[in-house]
C-alpha positions as CSV (number, residue, x, y, z in Angstrom):
1,M,91.4,178.9,90.3
2,S,92.9,175.6,89.3
3,Q,93.7,173.2,92.1
4,R,97.0,171.5,91.1
5,F,97.9,167.9,91.9
6,S,101.0,165.8,91.3
7,R,101.1,165.1,87.6
8,R,103.1,161.9,87.9
9,S,100.3,160.4,90.0
10,F,98.0,160.8,87.0
11,L,99.9,160.0,83.9
12,A,100.9,156.4,83.6
13,A,101.4,156.4,79.9
14,G,103.1,159.0,77.7
15,T,102.5,160.0,74.1
16,G,106.1,159.9,73.0
17,A,105.8,157.1,70.5
18,A,106.7,158.0,66.9
19,A,103.9,159.9,65.2
20,F,102.2,158.2,62.2
21,A,102.6,159.6,58.8
22,A,100.3,162.4,57.7
23,L,97.7,161.7,55.1
24,S,97.7,163.9,52.0
25,G,95.2,166.7,51.7
26,A,93.3,164.9,49.0
27,Q,92.6,162.0,51.3
28,Y,90.9,164.4,53.7
29,V,88.4,166.1,51.4
30,K,85.2,164.0,51.7
31,A,83.6,163.0,48.5
32,Q,80.3,164.7,47.9
33,D,78.3,161.4,47.6
34,A,80.0,159.8,50.7
35,P,77.6,159.0,53.6
36,P,77.8,161.6,56.4
37,I,80.1,160.9,59.3
38,Q,78.2,160.1,62.4
39,G,76.9,163.3,63.9
40,F,77.3,165.4,60.8
41,D,73.9,164.6,59.2
42,E,71.4,167.4,59.5
43,T,69.6,166.6,62.7
44,K,66.0,167.3,63.7
45,T,66.0,169.7,66.6
46,N,63.3,171.2,68.8
47,V,63.1,175.0,68.0
48,D,60.6,177.6,69.2
49,E,60.3,179.5,66.0
50,Q,58.1,182.1,67.7
51,N,61.1,183.0,69.9
52,V,62.7,185.0,67.1
53,W,66.3,186.0,67.1
54,K,66.6,189.8,67.6
55,P,69.5,191.9,66.1
56,F,71.5,193.5,68.8
57,T,74.3,195.3,66.9
58,D,75.4,196.2,63.4
59,R,78.9,195.2,64.1
60,K,80.5,192.2,62.5
61,L,83.1,190.1,64.3
62,R,86.1,189.6,62.0
63,I,86.9,185.9,62.1
64,G,89.7,183.6,60.8
65,I,89.1,179.8,60.6
66,V,91.8,177.1,60.6
67,G,91.2,173.5,59.8
68,F,89.2,171.6,57.1
69,G,90.1,167.9,57.7
70,L,88.0,164.8,57.5
71,C,85.1,166.3,59.4
72,Q,85.4,169.6,57.6
73,F,84.7,171.3,61.0
74,G,85.9,174.7,59.9
75,A,82.7,175.4,58.0
76,Q,80.3,173.4,60.2
77,F,79.2,175.9,62.7
78,G,77.5,178.6,60.6
79,L,80.1,181.3,61.4
80,Q,80.2,182.3,57.7
81,D,76.4,182.7,57.7
82,C,75.9,184.7,60.9
83,P,74.8,188.4,60.3
84,N,77.2,189.5,62.9
85,A,80.3,187.9,61.5
86,E,82.7,188.3,58.6
87,I,85.2,185.5,57.6
88,V,88.3,187.5,56.9
89,A,90.6,184.6,56.1
90,V,91.0,180.8,56.3
91,S,94.0,178.4,56.7
92,D,94.9,174.8,56.4
93,L,98.3,173.1,55.9
94,F,97.0,171.4,52.7
95,A,96.3,173.6,49.7
96,D,93.3,171.6,48.5
97,R,91.7,171.7,51.9
98,R,92.5,175.3,52.3
99,D,90.8,176.1,48.9
100,A,87.8,174.0,49.9
101,L,87.4,175.8,53.2
102,A,87.7,179.2,51.5
103,K,84.9,178.2,49.0
104,A,82.7,176.9,51.8
105,C,83.1,180.1,53.8
106,R,82.9,182.4,50.7
107,C,86.3,183.9,51.7
108,E,89.0,185.0,49.3
109,K,92.0,185.4,51.6
110,T,93.9,182.3,52.6
111,Y,97.0,181.5,54.6
112,E,99.3,178.5,54.6
113,S,99.4,178.2,58.3
114,L,97.7,179.4,61.5
115,E,100.9,181.3,62.5
116,K,100.8,183.3,59.3
117,M,97.1,184.0,59.7
118,L,97.6,185.3,63.3
119,E,99.8,188.1,61.9
120,D,96.7,189.5,60.1
121,D,95.6,192.5,62.3
122,A,92.2,192.5,60.6
123,I,91.2,189.3,62.4
124,E,89.7,189.7,65.8
125,A,88.8,186.0,66.6
126,V,89.8,182.6,65.4
127,F,88.0,179.3,65.2
128,I,90.4,176.3,65.8
129,A,89.2,173.3,63.9
130,T,92.5,171.4,63.6
131,D,93.5,168.0,64.9
132,A,92.7,167.3,68.6
133,P,96.4,167.0,69.7
134,S,97.1,170.5,68.4
135,H,94.1,172.3,70.0
136,C,95.8,173.6,73.1
137,D,99.0,174.8,71.3
138,H,96.9,176.5,68.6
139,V,94.6,178.2,71.2
140,L,97.6,179.5,73.2
141,K,99.2,180.9,70.1
142,T,95.9,182.6,69.2
143,L,95.5,184.1,72.7
144,K,99.1,185.3,72.6
145,A,98.3,187.1,69.3
146,G,95.5,189.0,71.1
147,K,92.6,187.3,69.5
148,H,89.4,185.7,70.9
149,V,89.2,182.0,70.2
150,A,86.7,179.2,69.8
151,C,87.9,175.6,69.6
152,A,86.6,172.2,68.6
153,V,86.7,169.5,71.3
154,P,88.5,168.5,73.4
155,A,90.1,171.5,75.1
156,V,93.4,169.7,75.7
157,W,94.9,166.3,74.7
158,G,95.9,164.0,77.5
159,S,97.9,166.6,79.4
160,L,97.0,168.1,82.8
161,E,99.9,170.6,82.5
162,D,98.3,171.9,79.3
163,A,95.0,172.2,81.0
164,D,96.5,174.5,83.6
165,R,98.4,176.5,80.9
166,L,95.2,177.0,79.0
167,F,93.2,178.0,82.0
168,D,95.8,180.5,83.1
169,A,96.3,181.9,79.6
170,V,92.6,182.6,79.2
171,K,92.3,184.2,82.6
172,T,95.3,186.4,82.0
173,S,94.4,187.5,78.5
174,G,90.9,188.7,79.3
175,L,89.8,187.4,75.9
176,T,86.8,185.2,75.2
177,Y,87.4,181.4,74.9
178,A,84.7,179.0,73.9
179,M,84.8,175.2,73.3
180,F,82.3,174.0,70.8
181,E,80.9,171.0,72.7
182,T,78.0,169.8,70.7
183,S,76.1,168.0,73.5
184,A,75.7,171.4,75.2
185,Y,73.0,172.2,72.7
186,H,71.3,168.9,72.4
187,D,67.6,169.4,73.0
188,A,67.6,167.5,76.3
189,V,70.7,169.2,77.6
190,Y,69.4,172.7,76.7
191,A,66.1,172.0,78.4
192,S,67.7,170.4,81.4
193,R,70.1,173.3,81.9
194,Q,67.1,175.7,82.2
195,I,65.3,173.3,84.6
196,Y,68.4,172.8,86.8
197,R,69.2,176.5,87.1
198,A,65.6,177.1,88.2
199,G,65.8,174.3,90.9
200,G,63.6,171.8,89.1
201,F,66.0,168.8,89.7
202,G,67.1,169.7,93.2
203,R,70.6,168.3,93.6
204,M,71.6,165.9,90.8
205,I,71.8,162.4,92.3
206,Y,72.8,160.5,89.1
207,T,73.7,161.2,85.5
208,E,74.5,159.0,82.6
209,G,76.2,160.0,79.4
210,E,77.2,157.8,76.5
211,Y,79.3,158.4,73.4
212,Y,79.5,155.5,71.0
213,H,81.4,155.9,67.7
214,Y,83.0,154.0,64.8
215,G,82.2,150.4,65.8
216,A,85.0,148.7,63.9
217,G,88.1,150.8,64.0
218,T,88.9,154.5,63.8
219,L,88.7,157.1,61.1
220,P,91.8,158.6,59.5
221,G,93.3,161.8,60.9
222,Y,96.3,164.1,60.6
223,K,99.3,162.1,61.6
224,D,96.8,159.3,62.3
225,W,96.0,160.9,65.7
226,R,92.7,158.9,66.0
227,R,94.5,155.6,65.8
228,G,94.1,153.8,69.1
229,L,93.2,157.0,71.0
230,P,92.2,156.5,74.6
231,P,88.4,156.8,74.6
232,Q,88.3,159.0,77.7
233,W,90.7,161.5,76.2
234,Y,87.7,162.4,74.0
235,P,85.0,162.5,76.7
236,T,83.2,165.7,76.3
237,H,80.2,164.5,74.3
238,S,79.2,162.3,77.2
239,N,80.5,164.4,80.2
240,A,78.5,167.4,79.0
241,Y,75.3,165.7,80.1
242,Y,76.4,166.6,83.6
243,T,78.8,169.6,83.3
244,C,76.8,171.5,80.7
245,V,73.5,170.9,82.6
246,T,74.6,171.7,86.1
247,G,77.8,173.8,85.8
248,K,79.2,171.6,88.5
249,T,82.2,169.3,88.4
250,F,83.5,165.8,88.8
251,T,85.8,165.4,91.8
252,S,87.0,161.8,91.6
253,V,86.9,158.8,89.2
254,S,87.2,155.1,89.0
255,C,87.3,153.8,85.4
256,V,87.2,150.4,83.8
257,G,88.8,149.9,80.4
258,W,87.9,147.1,77.9
259,R,90.9,145.6,76.2
260,S,90.0,145.7,72.5
261,K,90.6,142.8,70.1
262,L,91.0,145.3,67.2
263,E,94.5,145.5,65.7
264,E,95.0,149.2,66.5
265,Y,94.8,148.5,70.2
266,Q,97.4,145.8,70.3
267,K,100.8,146.4,71.9
268,G,102.9,148.9,69.9
269,A,100.1,149.5,67.4
270,N,99.2,153.0,68.4
271,P,101.2,156.1,69.6
272,Y,99.4,156.1,73.0
273,D,100.3,152.6,74.2
274,N,96.6,152.3,74.8
275,P,94.9,148.9,74.9
276,F,91.4,150.1,75.5
277,G,88.7,150.6,72.9
278,T,86.0,151.3,75.5
279,E,86.3,153.0,78.8
280,I,83.5,153.3,81.4
281,A,84.0,155.9,84.1
282,L,82.2,156.3,87.4
283,F,82.6,159.8,88.7
284,E,81.8,161.4,92.0
285,T,80.3,164.9,91.5
286,S,80.8,168.1,93.4
287,E,77.2,167.7,94.6
288,G,77.9,164.4,96.2
289,G,76.1,162.5,93.4
290,A,77.4,160.0,90.9
291,A,77.8,159.9,87.1
292,R,78.5,157.0,84.8
293,M,80.1,158.2,81.5
294,A,80.9,155.7,78.7
295,V,83.1,156.3,75.6
296,S,83.5,153.5,73.1
297,W,85.1,153.0,69.7
298,D,84.7,149.3,69.4
299,S,81.3,148.1,70.8
300,A,78.4,146.8,68.7
301,G,75.0,148.5,68.5
302,W,73.7,152.1,68.1
303,G,76.0,155.1,67.8
304,G,75.4,158.6,69.1
305,E,75.6,160.9,72.0
306,V,72.9,160.3,74.6
307,G,72.3,160.9,78.3
308,R,69.8,161.2,81.2
309,N,69.6,162.9,84.5
310,R,68.0,162.0,87.9
311,G,67.7,164.6,90.6
312,E,66.0,164.8,94.0
313,I,62.7,166.2,92.6
314,G,63.0,165.8,88.9
315,A,64.4,163.7,86.1
316,Y,65.0,164.1,82.4
317,Q,65.5,161.6,79.6
318,T,63.3,162.4,76.6
319,S,61.1,164.8,78.7
320,F,60.9,166.1,82.2
321,E,59.5,163.8,84.8
322,P,58.6,165.6,88.1
323,L,58.5,163.9,91.4
324,N,56.2,166.3,93.2
325,D,54.2,169.5,92.8
326,E,57.2,171.7,93.6
327,A,59.0,170.4,90.5
328,K,55.9,170.7,88.4
329,E,55.4,174.4,89.4
330,I,59.1,175.2,88.8
331,V,59.0,173.9,85.2
332,A,55.6,175.4,84.5
333,K,56.9,178.8,85.3
334,L,59.8,178.3,82.8
335,G,57.4,178.1,79.9
336,D,58.7,176.8,76.5
337,L,61.9,174.9,77.0
338,R,62.7,174.6,73.3
339,K,65.8,176.3,71.8
340,P,65.2,179.8,70.4
341,A,65.3,180.5,66.7
342,L,68.7,181.1,65.2
343,P,69.8,184.2,63.2
344,P,68.6,184.3,59.6
345,N,70.4,181.9,57.3
346,V,72.1,180.1,60.2
347,G,71.2,176.4,60.3
348,A,71.1,174.3,63.4
349,G,73.3,171.7,61.7
350,G,74.4,168.3,63.0
351,H,75.2,166.7,66.3
352,G,71.7,167.1,67.7
353,G,71.1,170.4,65.9
354,S,73.9,172.1,67.9
355,H,76.3,173.5,65.4
356,G,74.6,176.8,64.6
357,Y,73.9,177.5,68.3
358,L,77.5,177.1,69.3
359,G,78.7,179.4,66.5
360,S,76.1,182.0,67.3
361,N,76.7,181.8,71.0
362,F,80.5,182.5,70.5
363,I,79.9,185.5,68.3
364,E,77.3,187.0,70.7
365,S,79.6,186.3,73.7
366,V,82.4,188.3,72.2
367,L,80.3,191.2,70.9
368,K,78.2,191.4,74.1
369,G,81.2,190.9,76.5
370,V,79.6,187.9,78.3
371,R,80.8,184.4,78.9
372,P,79.9,181.7,76.4
373,T,77.9,178.6,77.3
374,V,81.1,176.5,77.4
375,D,83.7,178.8,78.8
376,V,87.2,177.8,79.7
377,A,86.3,176.4,83.2
378,T,83.4,174.4,81.8
379,A,85.6,173.2,78.9
380,L,88.3,171.9,81.2
381,N,85.8,170.5,83.8
382,T,84.4,168.5,80.9
383,T,87.7,167.5,79.3
384,V,90.1,166.9,82.2
385,P,88.0,164.2,84.0
386,G,88.5,162.0,81.0
387,I,92.3,162.3,81.1
388,V,92.2,161.2,84.8
389,A,89.7,158.5,84.0
390,H,92.1,156.9,81.4
391,T,94.9,156.9,84.0
392,S,92.5,155.2,86.4
393,A,91.7,152.5,83.8
394,L,95.5,151.9,83.3
395,K,95.7,151.5,87.1
396,D,92.9,148.8,87.2
397,G,90.2,151.3,88.2
398,E,92.1,153.0,91.1
399,R,90.0,155.9,92.4
400,L,91.8,159.2,91.6
401,P,91.1,162.9,92.4
402,I,90.3,165.3,89.6
403,P,91.7,168.9,89.3
404,Q,89.0,171.6,89.6
405,Y,88.7,174.8,87.5
406,K,86.6,177.8,88.5
407,L,86.3,181.3,87.2
408,D,85.9,184.2,89.6
């Protein structure tokens, strides 16, 4: 269960500043000839095509999808293409985006809001692809309506209270919750997860994860939510290189923030009172190891989501590197570490070829009654450390404890 700490000791800066004006729907629909947003290009991925997907039921999960903003996330995860899913309805606050989402998902029924869509008894599950600050509220409403839910990252937005509310709501509901963390299905993370579970790393001594984006200012968003956002409030693409490999947690953090020279990070220029465009966190792990996790919006150089792991007897960066014969034997017994083939017509998609795998995993989790790869505990153990890390940065790197989430 969640271990609660004093919230005042964590939160040094609130989010009560006036919200920025919403952009119109037209501004959100990406032009067809526009270059892809980082991570949304079709990515090469390492798939074992001989490991063919096998049908397991004729049943189709009836899904509603909400959100088709700048990243057009609502249609990105192949839910509309899965043989075990039917898109019953879609929703977006803006009519043009709503119509575009319906067309992308080959769906005729639309709703003007999530709240209206949740009244549709034909819908069994909902994918939340709305703005990040709304994720927790939208998930809670969906659970209250008795529907399974998948959500884009992060799980919550800067609030430890919301994290506890979300955890308790999922446990109480008995419904399936999944967070679509893309790094969980990067080739290296997928392979490392199998190796770790088999004992091929031993205990993890050190992990690095890096998420670099934008480079010269943020992208637009609903009510300008991305403007000046604390980097470690969006930490899951980097933190997953530990949490989604090991299933373990971060227990404490000391974080250094870089005071950005970009206009949006100057005093009063963003709704978060956040001066940092880059935040580098050093975490202690529940294994007693360490992890350095970087999130940056304003540094030069390459973009992307990358990471590496070093354990007692094995390491992984672009391939597995065993320290001794024990590690070699463990990995040899695992066989092919590539991802299995996806269902027919479902593409791997962007962000390291992860999109199709996350969508398929959610559908199968609901229909088979098993936990998804990124369940609510993993989602919060990946998201919440970043919230605490940002508070540490505001406190000049003070080392702070991190709440822990564990399912029975």
